Backbone as a ProteinNet text record, in pm:
[ID]
protein_1_A
[PRIMARY]
MFLPLYGLVLFSLVQCLWGDPIVTTKSPQDTIVAPTQEDEDEVEDELQVQLKTYGVIMNDLELCGNIANKTFLPFVGNNSSYIYCVGGNVSSVDTCAIPERVEAECGEEPDCTLVFNYKLQTCTTNIGIEHLTFMPQCVENVLSSFCYDRTCTKYVLCYYNLPVLRECQDNLQYNAETDRCDFPEFVDCVENECSQEITPANITYLASKASCDKYFICADGMPYAQECTEGLYFDESCSCCRPKDKASADQTAQQRNIKPFSRSPPQRADILCPQRGVHFFAHKRRRDAYYYCVQGNGITLDCTPGLLFDPKTRECREPKNIA
[TERTIARY]
91.9	3.3	78.4	40.6	150	58.9	144.7	93.8	57.9	-52.9	-97.6	-18.9	21.2	71.1	-6.1	-134.8	-191.5	-302.5	-361.7	-445	-396.6	-395	-385.7	-435.5	1610.5	1691.5	1759.5	1839.9	1968	2041.5	2020.3	2110.5	2030	1886.2	1786.7	1817.3	1853.6	1929.6	2044.2	2054.8	2078.3	2104.6	1967	1963.2	2026.6	2036	2096	2231.7	2319.3	2445.6	2465.6	2394.3	2364.3	2341.1	2230.9	2177.8	2109.9	2122.3	2042.4	2068.2	1956.3	1949.4	2076.5	2128.6	2245.4	2234	2107.1	2095	2091.2	2155.9	2162.6	2230.1	2228.2	2305	2454.4	2463.5	2629.5	2715	2816	2919.1	2914.9	2915.5	2913.1	3012	3129.1	3233.1	3170.8	3109.2	3025.4	2916.9	2864.6	2754	2750.3	2893.5	2908.3	2937.3	2882.9	2903	2931	3056.9	3115.1	3016.7	2973.6	2908.9	2973.2	2904	2978.5	2961.9	3054.7	3050.7	2892	2854.8	2699.6	2580.6	2608.8	2522.3	2529.2	2650.8	2716.2	2656.5	2683	2650.3	2473.2	2409.9	2274.1	2208.2	2258.1	2210.3	2242.7	2378.9	2403.7	2318.6	2296	2208	2069.4	2013.8	1890.2	1912.7	2003.3	2008.1	1982	2090.3	2097.7	1966.6	1884.1	1752.6	1654.4	1652.7	1593.5	1631	1771.9	1812.9	1794.7	1773.4	1749.7	1580.6	1515.7	1367	1311.8	1330.7	1286	1384.5	1505.7	1584.7	1648.9	1607.4	1636	1642.6	1725.9	1706.3	1603	1493.8	1387.4	1368.9	1458.3	1482.6	1364.4	1288.4	1163.9	1055.5	1051.5	943.8	858.4	717.3	640.1	638.4	705.7	737	596.2	459.7	364.6	270.5	307.5	229.3	202	99.2	84.4	55.1	28.3	-1	-131.9	-162.5	-309	-326.2	-433.1	-447.5	-416.2	-349.6	-339.1	-238.9	-152.6	-27.5	75	140.1	275.9	372.2	495	612	732.5	809.8	927.2	1012.4	1109.5	1190.3	1343.4	1405.2	1547.2	1641.9	1710.2	1797.9	1776.8	1639.9	1619.8	1484.7	1512.1	1413.4	1311.7	1324.1	1202.1	1142.6	1167.1	1072.6	999.4	883	792.2	753.6	661.7	639.8	475.1	374.1	257.4	188.5	145.4	71.8	-46.5	-121.9	-272.1	-289.8	-379.2	-413.1	-293.9	-178.3	-78.5	43.3	3.9	122.7	174.1	268.9	338.6	270.2	202.9	110.4	202.4	299	397.5	476.6	619.9	718.6	738.9	734.2	704.9	795.2	819.4	886.1	815.6	841.4	785.6	850.4	966.3	1050	1030.1	904.6	895.2	886.3	974.9	1031.5	907.1	819.6	700.4	644.7	661.2	570.6	671.4	810.8	910.1	915.6	912.4	897.2	774.3	656.7	548	558.6	620.1	617.5	739.8	854.2	990.4	1012.7	963	940.7	1114	1142.6	1286.5	1374.6	1332.6	1381.4	1510.9	1633.9	1754.1	1750.5	1815.7	1841	1690.1	1566.8	1467.1	1426.2	1380.6	1295.9	1203.4	1107.9	1018.7	1068.5	1041.4	1051.7	943.4	920.9	855.7	844.7	724	729.1	623	684.9	605.7	519.6	544.9	470.1	331.1	358	217.3	172.3	240.9	197.6	179.7	286.4	269	414.8	403	525.9	513.7	609.6	624.7	772.3	820.1	936.2	1043.8	1176.4	1275.8	1335.1	1228.4	1286.8	1212.4	1296	1294.2	1307.3	1389.3	1405	1428.3	1473	1503.1	1364.6	1268.2	1134.2	1057.2	1138.3	1083.5	1149.4	1077.4	1138.5	1175.3	1290.5	1329.1	1394.8	1385.4	1446.9	1598.7	1646.7	1796.1	1870.9	1987.2	2056.5	2162.7	2217.5	2295.2	2434.8	2513.6	2670.9	2762.5	2855.3	2990.2	3025.8	3049.4	3131.4	3064.3	2921.2	2854.5	2749.2	2761.3	2613.8	2536.9	2398.8	2312.7	2161.9	2084.3	1924.1	1788.8	1740.5	1622.1	1476.3	1396.2	1238.5	1216.4	1137.1	1098.4	964.8	967.2	863.9	741.4	605.7	482	449	518.9	507.3	500.9	589.6	560.2	657.7	661.8	727.7	876.4	862.4	951.3	1065	1208.7	1327.4	1443.8	1528.5	1650.2	1755.1	1824.7	1966.1	2067.3	2156.8	2285	2406.7	2491.7	2627.3	2713	2829	2893.1	2818.5	2741.3	2648.9	2553.3	2527.6	2403.4	2272.7	2189	2027.4	1950.7	1940.3	1880.5	1723.1	1605.1	1484.5	1477.5	1420.2	1380.3	1240.3	1195.9	1051.8	1037.9	991.4	965	841.1	853.4	739.5	633.7	540.3	438.3	380.9	361.4	326.3	405.5	525.8	631.2	675.5	713	781.9	882.7	917.3	1055.2	1097.5	1182	1202.6	1344.5	1299.6	1441.3	1537	1488.3	1575.8	1657.5	1646.6	1711.7	1769.6	1733.6	1747.4	1718.8	1615.7	1614.1	1424.9	1393.4	1235.6	1222.3	1087.3	1050.6	906.9	853.3	718.9	642.7	521.3	451	444.4	429.3	408	548.5	642.3	769.6	776.8	697.5	722.1	593.6	482.9	349.6	343.2	342.6	356.4	204.7	158.5	9	24.4	129.6	129.7	73.7	121.9	70.3	-86.2	-139.7	-302.8	-352.7	-304.7	-359.8	-363.5	-492.4	-493	-476.8	-415	-423.7	-542	-647.3	-744.2	-850.8	-897.7	-957	-1117.6	-1165.9	-1309	-1345.6	-1478	-1494.7	-1487.1	-1491.7	-1500.6	-1321.2	-1250.9	-1118.3	-1060.3	-1146	-1122.8	-1114.8	-1058.1	-1034.6	-989.4	-1041.8	-966.4	-892	-769.9	-676.7	-634.8	-619.5	-587	-432.6	-365.7	-246.4	-189.3	-63.1	-17.7	54	52.3	153.2	101	-30.5	-73.4	-242.9	-297.4	-437	-519.2	-480.7	-552.3	-496.6	-421.3	-378.1	-443.8	-477.8	-527	-493.3	-512.1	-476.4	-618.3	-610.7	-736.1	-612.8	-672.6	-615.1	-693.9	-622.5	-694.9	-591.2	-637	-540	-410.8	-432.7	-289	-202.9	-252.7	-157.8	-219.1	-148	-183.3	-182.7	-281.2	-266.3	-288.1	-186.3	-177.4	-292.2	-361	-489	-464.5	-502.3	-513.5	-651.7	-707.7	-843.5	-835.3	-928.1	-931.4	-890.2	-838.8	-781.5	-869.9	-849	-930	-1016.5	-998.7	-1045	-986.9	-998.2	-932.6	-992.3	-916.7	-1003	-1035.5	-1130.2	-1213.2	-1240.4	-1158.3	-1177.4	-1321.7	-1394.7	-1510.4	-1613.3	-1614.7	-1661.7	-1623	-1472.7	-1409.1	-1421.8	-1416.5	-1446.4	-1392.8	-1368	-1296.9	-1387.3	-1364.9	-1463.7	-1415.5	-1468.8	-1410.5	-1331.1	-1220.3	-1135.8	-1181.7	-1310.5	-1346	-1460.9	-1490.8	-1571.9	-1495	-1394	-1321.6	-1204.2	-1208.7	-1144.3	-995.6	-914.8	-765.8	-704.5	-582.7	-458.4	-317.5	-283.1	-168.7	-73	23.6	110.4	218.1	238.7	348.3	487.9	583.5	700.4	823.7	949.3	1074.7	1180.9	1253.7	1358.2	1485	1572.8	1717.7	1795.2	1829.8	1903.1	1969	2135.1	2188.9	2191.3	2135.8	2123.9	2250.1	2230.4	2350	2404.7	2361	2443.5	2544.2	2508.6	2592.5	2653	2673.1	2758.8	2862.5	2980.7	3076.7	3038.8	3065	3017.9	3102.3	3019.5	3095.4	3110.9	3244.6	3304.6	3233.9	3184.6	3137.1	3271.1	3249.9	3346.5	3345.4	3296.4	3291.4	3356.7	3367.2	3427.1	3330.6	3300.7	3184.3	3240.8	3112.1	3138.2	3204.9	3264.3	3365.6	3248.4	3137.1	3041.9	2910.7	2821.7	2691	2648.6	2519	2488	2397.8	2447.9	2392.4	2369.2	2270.4	2247	2236.6	2307.3	2356.4	2286	2263.4	2224.6	2342.5	2361.9	2467.7	2529.1	2624	2717.4	2669.5	2621.3	2616.5	2494.4	2477.4	2348.2	2212.4	2117	1995.2	1946	1974.1	1910.6	2032.1	2093.4	2192.1	2194.4	2267.9	2294	2400.9	2450.1	2563.3	2527.3	2566.1	2525.3	2656.4	2671.2	2780.5	2754.8	2850.6	2834.1	2977.5	2954.1	3108.9	3233.5	3213.9	3316.5	3312.4	3255.2	3273.9	3133.8	3190.1	3082.2	3076.6	2952.1	2915.5	2824.5	2801.7	2704.4	2604.4	2490.6	2361.3	2270.8	2235	2170.3	2031.8	1918.4	1784.7	1762.2	1626.4	1569.7	1551.8	1586.9	1541.9	1394.1	1404.3	1291.4	1234.3	1327.4	1329.1	1438.7	1410.9	1508.3	1517.6	1657.2	1651.1	1603.7	1493.6	1430.6	1544	1600.7	1690.4	1575.9	1439.4	1358.7	1316	1290.7	1270.6	1367.9	1450.7	1603.7	1571.6	1463	1448.4	1427.5	1454.2	1410.9	1277.6	1211.1	1064.9	1076.8	945.8	913.2	943.8	978.7	998.1	893.2	770.1	642.8	596	665.1	627	735	822.2	944.1	940.9	926.4	881.9	1015.2
-118.7	-2.2	123.8	240.7	357.6	421.2	501.7	605.3	721.3	775.7	895.7	1018.4	1114.6	1252.6	1309.2	1299.5	1398.4	1295	1360.1	1265.2	1189.7	1215.1	1155.2	1222.7	-995.7	-872.4	-950.9	-1026.2	-983.9	-1099	-1119.9	-1268	-1350.7	-1345.5	-1413.2	-1448.1	-1328.7	-1336.5	-1448	-1483.4	-1595.8	-1706.4	-1712.8	-1801.7	-1976.8	-1952.9	-2106.4	-2087.8	-2152.3	-2124.3	-2205.2	-2140.6	-2237.1	-2348.9	-2370.3	-2479.7	-2498.1	-2592.5	-2609.3	-2514.7	-2466.3	-2354.6	-2369	-2243.7	-2267.9	-2202.2	-2110.3	-2019.9	-2155.8	-2136.1	-2251.4	-2180.2	-2232	-2209.6	-2273.1	-2340.4	-2405.8	-2307.7	-2307.8	-2196.9	-2259.3	-2190.5	-2179.4	-2306.7	-2295.2	-2406.1	-2524.5	-2563.8	-2673.7	-2706.3	-2627.7	-2662.1	-2633.4	-2562.7	-2552.8	-2660.7	-2685.2	-2769.5	-2694.2	-2734.6	-2654.8	-2657.4	-2545	-2533.8	-2586.6	-2638.3	-2681.4	-2533.8	-2517.2	-2397.6	-2368.3	-2487.4	-2458.9	-2381.4	-2476.5	-2404.8	-2242	-2226.8	-2084.9	-2005.9	-2036.8	-1951.1	-1934.9	-2026	-2039.5	-1944.2	-1946.9	-1860.3	-1713.6	-1694.4	-1550.4	-1484.7	-1577.7	-1526.7	-1467.3	-1578.7	-1555.1	-1417.2	-1404.2	-1243.9	-1149.2	-1156.9	-1043.6	-988.6	-1122.9	-1071.4	-1021.8	-1058.5	-1001	-841.2	-845.9	-710.3	-611.2	-653.8	-578.2	-520.2	-646.3	-647.9	-548.9	-590.1	-509.3	-388.1	-425.4	-317	-372.6	-495	-539.1	-687.2	-774.7	-925	-959.8	-1035.2	-1045.9	-1124.7	-1224.5	-1296.4	-1384.1	-1423.2	-1522.6	-1425.1	-1291.4	-1216.3	-1163.6	-1144.8	-1096.4	-923.8	-861.9	-724	-656.8	-677.8	-615.9	-652.9	-772.2	-819.5	-740.2	-741	-646.2	-502.1	-450.5	-298.3	-307.8	-178.7	-133.7	-184.4	-197.4	-246.4	-137.6	-164.6	-57.7	49	-2.1	83.9	100	221	214.1	208.7	132	148.7	187.2	274.7	316.2	193.4	226	132.9	166.3	89.5	97.3	111.2	228.8	265.2	343.2	353.9	429.3	503.2	632.3	735.9	765.8	704.9	715.9	600.9	500.7	338.1	340.8	280.6	214.6	111.8	49.6	-91.9	-83.2	-121.5	-124.8	-253.3	-240.7	-367.6	-376.1	-502.9	-505.4	-660.5	-662.7	-773	-833.6	-777.7	-837.4	-890.1	-869.3	-913.8	-800.3	-812.1	-727.7	-743.5	-639.9	-615.4	-575.9	-505.9	-426.5	-354.1	-335.9	-249.7	-158.5	-2.3	71.6	196.9	284.3	392.7	512.8	626	765.9	843.3	804.9	852	805.9	801.9	769.2	880	853.6	976.1	1082	1018.3	1105.5	1211.9	1154.5	1210.1	1309.6	1280.7	1368.5	1500.8	1469.6	1594	1672	1610.1	1706.8	1770	1707.4	1785.3	1873.4	1837.3	1912.3	2037.8	2003.3	2103.1	2093.2	2222.5	2247.9	2259	2251.2	2274.5	2166.1	2232.1	2127.7	2040.6	1908.3	1829.3	1809	1796.1	1764.1	1639.6	1556.7	1448.3	1408.3	1278	1269.3	1183.1	1196.8	1083.5	1063.9	973.7	916.9	952.7	1003.6	1074.1	973.8	903.9	795.4	852.7	972.4	1030.7	1055.3	1115.8	1176.4	1075.5	953	854.8	906.4	964.5	1024.3	1045.4	1081.7	1097	1272	1312.3	1474.8	1476.8	1619.7	1642	1680.9	1659.3	1672.7	1799.7	1925	2058.1	2070.6	2152.7	2199.2	2045.9	1961.1	1845.2	1821.7	1942.3	1944.6	1931	1946.8	1925.7	1775.2	1698.5	1561	1502.5	1360.4	1254.9	1125.2	1095.2	949.8	868.4	731.3	666.8	646.6	641.6	622.3	494.6	513.2	435.2	342.9	236.5	177.5	253.1	256.7	293.9	187.6	176.2	77.4	78.7	-41.3	-70.7	-7.3	50.3	86.1	7.4	-14.7	-81.2	14.4	-3.6	90.4	-17.7	78.3	9	117.2	102.2	204.8	167.3	210.5	180.6	161.8	54.6	43.6	118.8	243.1	332.4	254.9	316	289.4	128.5	67.3	-86.1	-109.1	0	-20.4	-134.2	-252.8	-373.3	-401.7	-359.9	-396.4	-302.8	-349.6	-257.1	-294.9	-253.6	-273.7	-258.1	-365.9	-371.7	-368.6	-295.3	-254	-298.7	-358.8	-368.6	-429.2	-357.9	-373.9	-357.4	-256.4	-176.1	-299.6	-395.2	-466.3	-470.4	-436.5	-408.3	-513.7	-569.4	-718.6	-667.8	-717.9	-693.6	-790.8	-712.4	-774	-745.2	-836.9	-797.2	-823.2	-732.8	-768.3	-831.4	-930.4	-1044.3	-984.9	-1061.1	-1083.5	-902.8	-837.4	-695	-585.5	-642.7	-554.3	-445.5	-319.6	-232.3	-195	-165.9	-106.6	45.8	33.6	162.4	216.6	342.6	388	484.2	482.8	571.8	479.6	341.7	262.4	147.7	138.2	45.5	-71.5	-122.9	-268.9	-275.2	-387.1	-433.2	-378.1	-318	-269.2	-301.3	-274.4	-261.3	-140.9	-148	-43.1	73.5	56.9	181.7	304.8	222.4	277.6	331.8	290.4	341.5	438.3	392.8	402	447.3	358.4	369.6	292.9	376.3	341.1	363.4	388.9	409.1	277	166.3	36.1	16	93.4	78.3	171.4	281.3	377.8	363.7	344.5	320.3	459.2	448	564.2	581.6	476	486.9	621.9	674.5	826.2	780	724.2	727	746	779.3	817.8	719.7	580.9	479.7	450	519.6	500.2	632.5	715.1	832.6	754.6	706.6	642.9	672.5	634.6	650	543.6	579.6	486.8	522.7	467.1	470.5	483.5	595.8	563.6	433.5	395.6	286.9	296.5	473.3	531.6	608.4	666.2	743.9	749.6	739.2	717.1	849.6	972.7	1073	1112.6	1050.8	1036.7	968.3	1024.1	917.2	977.5	897.6	919	929.1	1026.2	1033.7	999.9	889.9	865.4	911.7	973.2	1036.2	1044	988.6	983.6	905.6	818.9	731.6	785.8	904.7	987.5	986.2	956.4	943.7	1091.1	1167.8	1309.3	1282.5	1326.2	1283.5	1400.8	1341	1412.6	1399.1	1506.7	1470.4	1527.1	1436.9	1477.6	1561.9	1632.4	1752.2	1720.2	1804.7	1742.5	1679.9	1562.4	1472.5	1403.8	1387.7	1267.4	1175.4	1062.1	922.2	903.8	869	819.3	691.5	654.8	492.3	440	339.7	276.9	263.8	203.5	141.8	261.1	379.1	490.5	574.4	538.3	657.6	788.3	815.1	934.4	930.2	1094	1101.2	1103.1	1014.7	999.4	1029.9	1054	1058.8	944.7	950	873.9	731.3	739.7	615.8	548.9	618.9	532	480.6	539.1	493	379.1	282.9	155	180.1	226.8	273.1	256.7	228.8	190.1	215.5	273.1	288.8	412.3	409.9	488.1	535.2	650.9	713.3	676.9	609.9	571.3	581.1	617.9	630.2	535.2	517.3	431.2	495.7	461	501.1	409.1	393.9	272.3	330.1	339.3	387.9	305.7	356.2	278.5	227.1	77.6	37.5	145.8	245.7	337.9	432.9	449.9	545.1	468.8	324.2	246.8	215.8	177.6	97.1	-35	-108.9	-236.4	-328.6	-438.8	-531.6	-649.7	-662.3	-808.6	-903.9	-1010.7	-1133.7	-1232.3	-1297.9	-1423.2	-1543.1	-1534.4	-1671	-1642.5	-1741.4	-1770.5	-1751.7	-1632.2	-1659.2	-1682.8	-1716.8	-1782.9	-1647.9	-1701.9	-1610.2	-1583.6	-1614.7	-1573.8	-1565.2	-1461.1	-1444.2	-1382.1	-1362.6	-1300.2	-1416.8	-1402.3	-1505	-1453.7	-1520.1	-1476.1	-1614	-1593.2	-1709.1	-1692	-1755.8	-1746	-1714.8	-1635.6	-1589.6	-1751.8	-1766.8	-1875.1	-1860.1	-1749.3	-1751.9	-1672	-1599.4	-1500.4	-1519.5	-1518.1	-1533	-1409.4	-1279.5	-1175.4	-1115.1	-1176.1	-1131.7	-1209.3	-1177.5	-1301.8	-1209.5	-1327.4	-1294.4	-1266.8	-1146.3	-1092.2	-1101.6	-1195.9	-1219.6	-1190.2	-1074.5	-1054.9	-1050.5	-1158.6	-1175.2	-1186	-1287.8	-1312	-1205.3	-1116.2	-981.8	-1024.7	-1042.2	-1088.7	-972.5	-912.5	-839.4	-929.6	-861	-890.2	-797.2	-818.4	-729.6	-800.9	-672.3	-701	-683.9	-762.4	-759.7	-618.5	-570.1	-466.3	-539.3	-457.2	-543.2	-578	-710.5	-797.7	-902.7	-903.6	-961.5	-1068.7	-1179.7	-1272.9	-1322.9	-1375	-1418.6	-1546.1	-1552.6	-1681.6	-1716.2	-1828.6	-1860.2	-1938.8	-1956.5	-2030.4	-1898.5	-1751.4	-1641.1	-1593.3	-1577.7	-1498.1	-1342	-1323.6	-1204.8	-1204.4	-1090.8	-1106.5	-1079.4	-1169.7	-1171.5	-1195.2	-1158.5	-1175.4	-1325	-1342.9	-1497.4	-1602.6	-1513.7	-1637.7	-1648.1	-1621.2	-1673.1	-1740.4	-1778.9	-1857.9	-2010.9	-2104.4	-2239	-2306.1
-0.8	3.7	6.6	-70.6	-88.8	1.2	72	165.8	121.6	143.9	110.3	180.6	103.7	151.8	251.6	233.7	339.6	425	511	607.4	694.3	698.9	811.5	904.5	1452.7	1428.1	1403.9	1467.8	1373.5	1370.2	1277.6	1266.7	1329.7	1319.5	1349.8	1502.2	1556.4	1684.3	1647.9	1560.4	1517.8	1611.3	1696.1	1781.9	1769.6	1648	1603.7	1538.9	1584.6	1524.6	1417.2	1277.7	1153	1184.7	1267.9	1274.5	1407.3	1510.8	1636.6	1730.2	1813	1889.5	1976.7	2036.1	2108.5	2238.5	2257.8	2382.1	2496.5	2576.7	2689.9	2812.3	2924	3034.5	3035.6	2927.1	2937	2857.8	2867.2	2802.3	2646.3	2568.7	2432.4	2371.9	2429.8	2384.1	2411.7	2510	2526	2437	2345.5	2269.5	2100.8	2093.7	1943.3	1851.4	1741.8	1636.5	1520.3	1474.4	1355.7	1232.4	1164.2	1060	920.4	815.5	698	640.9	505.4	437.4	385.2	336.2	288.2	381	502	583.3	635.3	628.9	686.1	564.9	473.6	328.1	326.2	352	340.4	472	564.9	688.8	656.5	594.9	580.4	473	369.8	262	303.1	373.3	450.1	532.4	618.4	708.2	609	509.3	437.8	344.7	330.3	269.3	365.9	487.9	598.8	630.1	637.6	643.2	533.6	429.6	284.8	303.6	325.2	303.8	415	541.6	655	752.8	718	787.8	888.5	947.5	1057.3	1036.4	1121.7	1137.4	1230.3	1172.6	1223.2	1365.6	1382.5	1499.5	1520.5	1409	1411.7	1516.4	1488.3	1551.2	1463.5	1481.3	1397.9	1381.2	1326.4	1316	1341.1	1279	1305.8	1412.3	1500.6	1606.3	1697.8	1783.6	1905.1	1885.9	1759.1	1739	1640.4	1661.8	1579.7	1442.4	1400.8	1266.2	1149.9	1033	958.2	1015.2	1029.2	1114.3	999.3	966.7	924.5	991.1	989	1084.1	1012.8	1075.1	1018.3	975.9	863.9	808.8	867.3	934.5	1019.6	892.4	928.8	818.1	679.1	667.5	551	586.2	576.1	621.8	540.6	410.6	321.1	308.6	353.7	335.8	490.8	447.7	568.2	526	648	655.1	677.3	594.5	632.5	661.4	793	883.6	874.5	836	838.6	901.3	995.4	1080.1	1132.9	1174.9	1243	1166.6	1031.9	917.9	844	781.3	672.1	565.5	525.5	429.5	273.3	317.6	228	234.9	191.9	219.2	82	148.9	18	49.6	-47	-17.4	-63.1	5.2	-37.8	-116.8	-185.2	-256.7	-406.7	-442	-586.8	-667.1	-770.7	-857	-878.9	-950	-976.2	-873.5	-747.4	-643.3	-563.4	-568.3	-521.5	-648.1	-756.4	-862.6	-839.9	-782.8	-782.3	-644.5	-540.6	-439.8	-396.4	-461.8	-450.7	-566.8	-652.6	-779	-804	-814.8	-867.2	-734	-609.2	-470.3	-499.9	-461.4	-441.2	-339	-348.1	-246.8	-162.8	-242.8	-174.8	-215.6	-104	-136	-59.6	-64.3	46.4	124.1	264.2	370.3	444.1	539.2	602.5	753.1	790.7	932	989.7	1072.9	1158.6	1268.1	1308.4	1406.5	1364	1221.1	1150.3	1063.9	1068.9	980.4	839.3	777.1	630.3	581.1	439.8	366.8	370	387.8	387	313.5	248.9	221.1	312.5	279.4	398.1	409.8	355	398.8	550.8	595.8	748.3	819	788.8	874.9	982.4	1039.3	1202.1	1295.2	1211.9	1281.9	1254.7	1187.6	1143.1	1252.8	1247.4	1361.1	1323.3	1353.8	1279.4	1367.3	1356.1	1432.7	1438.9	1530.4	1519.7	1450.6	1421.7	1346.4	1413.9	1384.4	1449.8	1422.8	1520.6	1513.7	1517.1	1417.3	1421.8	1578.3	1622.4	1743.7	1878.1	1852.4	1976.4	2049	2151.7	2224.2	2242.1	2167.1	2207.2	2156	2182.6	2157.5	2147.5	2075.7	2054.3	2041.6	2075.6	2032.3	1899	1879.3	1730.3	1734.2	1705.5	1703	1696.9	1778.6	1746.5	1773.4	1849.2	1871.8	2018.7	2108.8	2232.9	2327.5	2251.4	2309.6	2237.5	2120.3	2019.8	2035.6	2019.2	2045.1	1942	1896.8	1801	1891.6	1897.4	1969.1	1850.5	1891	1805.5	1854.1	1804.7	1827.4	1696.8	1685	1551.1	1453.9	1492.1	1355.1	1294.1	1379.3	1325.5	1405.9	1348.8	1409.1	1421.5	1564.8	1594.8	1651.8	1576.7	1626.1	1761.7	1861.7	1997	2061.8	2132.2	2182.4	2316.4	2403.8	2550.8	2571.4	2665.1	2696.8	2788.4	2800	2894.2	2936.4	2799.3	2816.1	2891.5	2905.5	2956.3	2800.6	2883	2745.5	2731.7	2649.8	2613.8	2690.7	2772.6	2845.5	2764.9	2684.6	2668.1	2714.8	2856.5	2937.3	3005.1	2993.1	3056.7	2968.3	2822.6	2746.8	2748.7	2817.8	2831.3	2858.5	2843.5	2882.7	3049.2	3040.2	3206.6	3227.6	3353.5	3347.5	3309.2	3275.7	3220.1	3287.1	3430.5	3480.4	3495.9	3456.5	3405	3273.9	3193.8	3077.5	3006.8	3052.4	2970.5	2826.8	2752	2607.5	2568.5	2489.8	2399.6	2284.6	2215	2064.6	1998.7	2030.1	1945.7	1970.8	2046.9	2063	1973.1	1905.8	1834.6	1692.5	1644.7	1486	1421.5	1304.9	1214.1	1121.1	1100.7	1038.5	1077.6	997.3	1035.2	1022.3	1169.9	1158.1	1312.3	1327.6	1459.3	1548.6	1537.3	1610	1649.8	1591.5	1620.1	1726.3	1746.8	1828.3	1975	2020.4	2145.3	2267.7	2395.7	2525.4	2590.9	2617	2691.9	2836.8	2910.3	3035.4	3047.1	3132.4	3157.2	3224.6	3190.3	3265.9	3380.9	3393.3	3495.8	3627.7	3578.1	3658.9	3654.6	3775.7	3761.7	3696	3720.9	3688.1	3534.4	3478.3	3316.2	3242	3122.9	3004.6	2883.1	2780.3	2630.3	2540.2	2439.3	2334.1	2205.1	2141.3	2023.8	1902.9	1826	1698.7	1586.8	1477.7	1345.7	1378.3	1470.2	1501.3	1600.2	1665.9	1735.9	1892.2	2026.3	2152	2200.9	2250.2	2304.3	2448.9	2534.5	2670.8	2731.1	2834.4	2895.8	3063.3	3117.6	3270.5	3284.9	3437.2	3467.9	3569.4	3603.1	3702.4	3839.1	3909.2	4042.5	4113.6	4190.3	4247.9	4178.9	4057.2	3964.1	3915.7	3902.9	3817.4	3690.1	3591.7	3497.5	3489.4	3444.1	3437.8	3291	3286.3	3141.4	3119	3203.8	3202.3	3118	3157.5	3078.1	3004.3	3009.3	2923.1	2965.3	3103.8	3165.1	3296.9	3352.2	3509.2	3595.2	3699.5	3822.3	3954.1	4062	4193.8	4215.4	4271.2	4309.9	4380.3	4473.3	4519.2	4447.3	4332.8	4208.2	4107.3	4089.7	3967.4	3990.6	3885.6	3877.1	3845.1	3924.9	3869	4008	3981.4	4077.7	4058	3925.5	3895.1	3963.6	3964.5	4068.5	3980.7	3946.5	3875.9	3900.4	3837.7	3899	3795.4	3876	3787.5	3798.6	3721.2	3743.1	3772.3	3851.6	3867.3	3815	3705.2	3627.7	3514.2	3493.6	3412.7	3283.6	3157.3	3018.5	2985.8	2903.4	2867	2758.2	2700.4	2594.3	2687.7	2811.2	2887.1	3009.3	2995.3	3083.9	3011.2	3072.4	3021	3009.6	2871.5	2856.7	2960.2	2988.9	3080.4	2991.6	2965.5	2883	2934.4	2852.9	2887.6	2927.8	3021	3083	3003.4	2877.4	2817.6	2663.2	2587.2	2472.2	2355.1	2289.1	2189.3	2074	1993	1864.6	1769.6	1670.1	1559.5	1487.2	1432.5	1370.5	1416.5	1367.4	1409.3	1525.7	1570.8	1675.5	1773.4	1912.4	1993.4	2134.2	2197.6	2339.2	2399.8	2545.4	2622.8	2746.1	2843.4	2979.8	3058	3164.2	3238.1	3294.6	3332.1	3391.6	3543.3	3621.4	3746.6	3797.1	3727.1	3760.7	3647.6	3740.1	3639.1	3569	3620.1	3594	3494.4	3453.8	3340.5	3244.3	3126	3002.2	2911	2829.9	2730.6	2595.5	2539.2	2400.4	2335.4	2218.2	2153	1986	1935.3	1799.7	1728.9	1632.4	1542.7	1644.8	1754.4	1835.8	1959.7	1966.4	2045.8	2144.9	2302.4	2397.5	2500.6	2556.4	2659.3	2739.7	2875	2958.3	2957.2	2951.2	2972.4	3089.5	3159	3296.2	3238.8	3328.1	3330.8	3401.4	3394.7	3491.4	3598.5	3735.2	3837.3	3868.7	3907.5	3924.9	3836.9	3699.1	3587.7	3579.1	3542.7	3516.5	3362.7	3314.2	3165.9	3146.5	3044.3	3022.1	2890.3	2887.7	2759.3	2655.1	2688.8	2585.8	2491.1	2549.8	2453.6	2434.6	2511.3	2500	2540.1	2614.6	2702.4	2846.8	2916.3	3045.3	3072.2	3175.4	3200.1	3357.4	3404.3	3544.3	3563.4	3712.8	3745.5	3715.2	3760	3763.5	3598.2	3527.1	3366.1	3313.3	3386.7	3346.4	3394.2	3285.7	3331.3	3383.2
[MASK]
+++++++++++++++++++++++++++++++++++++++++++++++++++++++++++++++++++++++++++++++++++++++++++++++++++++++++++++++++++++++++++++++++++++++++++++++++++++++++++++++++++++++++++++++++++++++++++++++++++++++++++++++++++++++++++++++++++++++++++++++++++++++++++++++++++++++++++++++++++++++++++++++++++++++++++++++++++++++++++++++++++

């Protein structure tokens, strides 16, 4: 689907080392089976296809899962492209920069092109680009992560310039302030619930996940934060503000005091990482941490306090949800 101008991960985390899954509590050197050149080439080809098609290595995740229907997602690494999601699936991958449309919108303006603005869910010219919002990109040899915008639960983990798609489990949300999955009351993201379809039915009211007197109005795909009059709480049952003793709300605004990965010295992994691919391993001694290996380079990543690493999903989860 082509986006109208108006109106409105990585290496499959290559959890398999060219074959069987290798996410395990054992040290990597105990489980590695040397790949054949044929296996290695086949996996490399598939990863490159994913990277070219979607901008990230998909890691067996559904990019369009758990978001509002008919949503346009940004394309990592290409500000002119976007991904159209319908019914939880990728419907199409398109670009704003179609020559005929660029010519019609830009005219004779030098260096002008069309780019995708995911906040407004529309294509626009790059003139006045300082006012536009784009997703970050991976930087070579730098550990970083950023939210996959409009999803709330998905994020991109970068190391050695490789974008890996990740997804928080069990209704946890990605916290951009700490670079990791966190409890909703610390994030308060509702973008994934706002549809960009322009109909009266899609002007919806959503409760805040962090504060009882706060709520959001979704219109044209955008959440607009609102606050109830002092002394009232938002009640989802009526989409209205009511006296505290009559409203069904119990959220309390909270903040984290956790230094993000991107602003912390990397913790070197005390294991021997595979020389090829991207891998996640359970930590040898700590359940609240795990190893991340990229092309033979390993670091240790910590879970948010209260969460433990689950080798099956390769993510940090609440202990009650780990079998």
